[in-house]
C-alpha angles and dihedrals in degrees: 000000000000119000120236113254095205121048132198120233093263092046091050093050090049093045092051093045096235137117120267090242091056092049091047089054091051092050095045090052089048092238098126118050112244143157132234105184095174097027095253116055115064122218133183135204110232094222092053091051090051090051090050093048091050096040099105114043118195112209118233117242091254091062092046091050092048092051091048091050091049091050093049092050100040104021088230133106115248113249115257115249 
């Protein structure tokens, strides 16, 4: 089964696992990329939603510990991946 590339508002809220009111707030504040081809209905591109959802990565404690150990030994920050 092929996934839809363009999602409706309801589909996007469901896909992102958030309430419609939360998604509406994100669109009205222009935080989430969206399209309004006729000025009323809101559509979303699946890839853009995925990029938004993955935009701020929180490092696991093991990575933080590794970076701290590297800094203590070498005095230098570990290069970001």
